[in-house]
N, C-alpha and C positions, 0 to 999 in steps of 0.2 A: 095367784096360782104356784103351788110349791109340791115339794115330792114331802109330803109329812113323815109316810109311813113305807120303808121298801122292802121287797121281798128278796134274797139271795138265795141261787140252789145251788147246792154242793152236791156234785156228783163224787159215787162214793168210790170208794179204794182206790181214790189219787190223791197226788195232791191239789189245794186248791186257792196259794197261795196270792196270786195276781190276781185272782176273783175278786177275792175277799177285800185285800187292797185298795182294789180301786170303790170295793163297797162303801168300805171305812172314809174314802176321800168324798165319794158323793152325800155319806152320812152327813161329814163334817161341814159340808157346804150348805146342807140346810136344816140341818140340826135335828135330823128324821131318825125315827127306830126303825131299828132292823128284825124284820124276821127272817130266820135260816131255815131252809129247808129242805128236804133228801126222802124221795123213795125209791121202792126198789119191788115189785111183783114177786109173787113164789119162784121156782125152778120152772114149774110145772107150768107157766107162763113162756117161756122157753122152749119147751119139749112139747107141747100143746095136749095131746093123746097120749102119747110114748107116756110107756112104764118111769115109773122114778121109783129106784127101790128107795125102804123108809131110810137107810142110813144116810143115805145119798143127800134126801130132804131133810134130813135133821142138821147133818152138816153147813148142808147152803143156809140155814135159818142160823144158825152160829155164827158165820163167818158173817152172813150179813147184819147179824143184832151188831157185832164186833167194830164192822164198818159203822154205823150208825152211829154209835157212842166216841169214835174216832172221827168223825167227821163234828157232831157236838162239839167236840171238844177243841178241834181245829176252831170252829166258826168265833167260840168264846174268847178262845187265847188269841184271837187276831182281832177281834172288833171291843172287847169289854174295857178297854181303855181309852178309843174311840167312841165310843157308842153308847149312850144315857141309858137306854130301853133297849134290851134284845131279849128273842123269843125264839124256839125250835119248835119245829115241828117236822114230825117222819111217817112214815108209811110204809107197811109190807102188806098191804091186801093185795086182791087180785085187782086189776085191772090197769089202762096204760101210766106210765110215768106222765106223761103231758096232760092227759084228764085230770089227776091231782095236783097239777101244779096251778094248770088254768082255775077250779075250784076255788083251789085256797087263796089264788090272788085277789080275790072280793076284799082281803083284807091289805091291800098296798097301792100304792099309787105307781109306781113303778116295780117292775121284774126283772130282776138280774139274772144271767144264765151263762154259762162257758157254752161253750160248741161239743156236743159228744161226738166224739169217732164212733161208735156205735159201729160196731162189724154183724156180719150178719148171727154169729152165736148170741149176742148179747141186744140187739133190737129192739127186744120185747123190754128191755129193761132199762135201758138209754133214755131220754127224753129225745124226742123227734120235734128240732126245733121250730119246724114249720106246723108241725101241730099246734106247740102252744103259741106261737104269735095267732094264730087263726082261731083259736077258742079261748084265750086268755080275756079279752075285754078290758085290756090293761097296753099299756108302751111297754114293749120289753128290750132291755139292751142287752147286746150278746157281745160278749167279751172272747175276742181268740186269747188260743192257749197261751201264745207267747206274751202277753199285755200283761203290765205291772201296772200301770199309770193310767191314770185320765186325764192328757191334759185337755184344755179348754182352746186352746191357742187358734185353732179353725176350725167351726163347725159348716156341715156342707148340706144344703136342706140338696136335696133328689126332686125337682118337682115335676108332678105329672097331674093336669088336672082332673083329678078324681076324689069321691068323699073318703078314700082310704090315705092319702096325700094329705088333705087339709085337715084327717082326723092325726095324723102324725107330725104335723105342724105343732098344732096344739097342744099336744101332749109333750112336746118336745120343749116347749116355751121357756120351764126354767132353766133348762142347761141353756140354749140361746141368749137369755138374757147375762148369764156370764162367762159367754164365749168373748173372748176379745177379738174374734173374726168373725163374721156370718158371711155365707156365699149361697145366693140360690140359685139354683142348676135346672135350667127344663133342655134334654135333647128331643130334637122335632124332627120328622119327616120334611123335609124341603117344602112344602105347598101348607105346613104348618105353624114356618118361622115368626109370620106375622103373627098369628094366635099368639105363638109359645111368648111372644115381648112381651104382650098385656098381660097375661097372667102373669109372670115374674114381675111384672114389675106390681101388681095388684098386691102381690104378696111381700114385696118390702115394705109397699106401703100401711099393710096390716101389719107388720111386724115394729115399723117404727114408731105406730100409733103403742104400740106393748113395750117401748122403751128398748128395741134390739135394729140397730144400725145393722144393715146388710146393703149387699152387693148383689145384682143381679148377672145372668148372662145367661145365654140361647147358642145352642150349639147343636150343627145341623148330623142327624143320624149317619151314620156312614153303617147300619145295621147290626154291628154290637154296641146296645149301649152299655153294656157289663162292663166293656174292653173300654169305653171311653170313658167311663165313670170310674174305673179303676187309674187313666191316666193321669183325670185331674185331681184327683186324690193326689197323687204322689208329684206331679208337678205344684201342686199348691199347699201341699203338707198337710193334710186334711189330718185329723183327729178323731171325728165322728162323721160319718153317714147318720142324714135322716130321713126315713124316707117310708110312705106307707106302702104294705103289703097285702095283696090279696090273692088267691087259687082256690085248690081245691082238696083241702087236708081231708077228704074220706080218700081220696085215691093217692095220699100220702106224696102227695107233688104239690110245687105252691109257686108264685111268681112274684118278684117283686118288681111293681111296674112291670117296665120293660128289660127289668137286671134279673140275671138270670141266679139260679138260687145258689152255683159257688162263688159267686161274689160277694153275696152273702155271709156264706159257712165259710168259705177260705180267706177271708178278706184278712187282713193285717194292719186294720184297724176296728174299733167298738160301734156298732150300729142299732141305733135306736131304731124300733119299728112297732106299726103301730095296724091293726086292723080294723 
């Protein structure tokens, strides 16, 4: 298994240098092609049924077209020297950004995206990362704004004995095979500790059959699994977290196992998640 084709989502109206640098690193590791993608619905998506003057609508269309051109130029300038096959896709049609990206991800093995801040005004025009993960049917690598490189010195697999976690582990296998160290961690309630030891032992054995040497650990839950994982990440110098995601995308809310949304979206490290 490999990542033969990547898709990277560029946010309009801002620099995407770190995101593109990481995309280039991954593309070089796997000799992968890269599809750049950007989307923004018309201004009417923001105001709903409110009145939009023709001048304001036209000005917004012109600005969106300018930002699309700038994003494509940034994409090609950053990756043309590192990637053999580049493709650009964009959309200004009605609909949510996450819906468009999820549909287009049929062409990719891995979808790479930053985490949009998305205030109240632009919430209809920025990607909802939770919705994207829920709908894509592909692993999604989220990249914090400050990240500029993707070292694979130590990858942490946040294990829960769920379908989503099993999917994420399989989806992350190409990265895990290139990591220097891999830790499989389960945080469990007191009554579930014995079972958790069995879970992570099985996962480590499965990884070994796929040429990944990993170490397992189980930690007693203190009621805040997000904080526990964050502390482990800090103590062990984790570069990437791998985890399964599940939730209710229609309600614009989601959970990552027992880990809160804030841990993923505000993390100071990349996270590969699958649903």
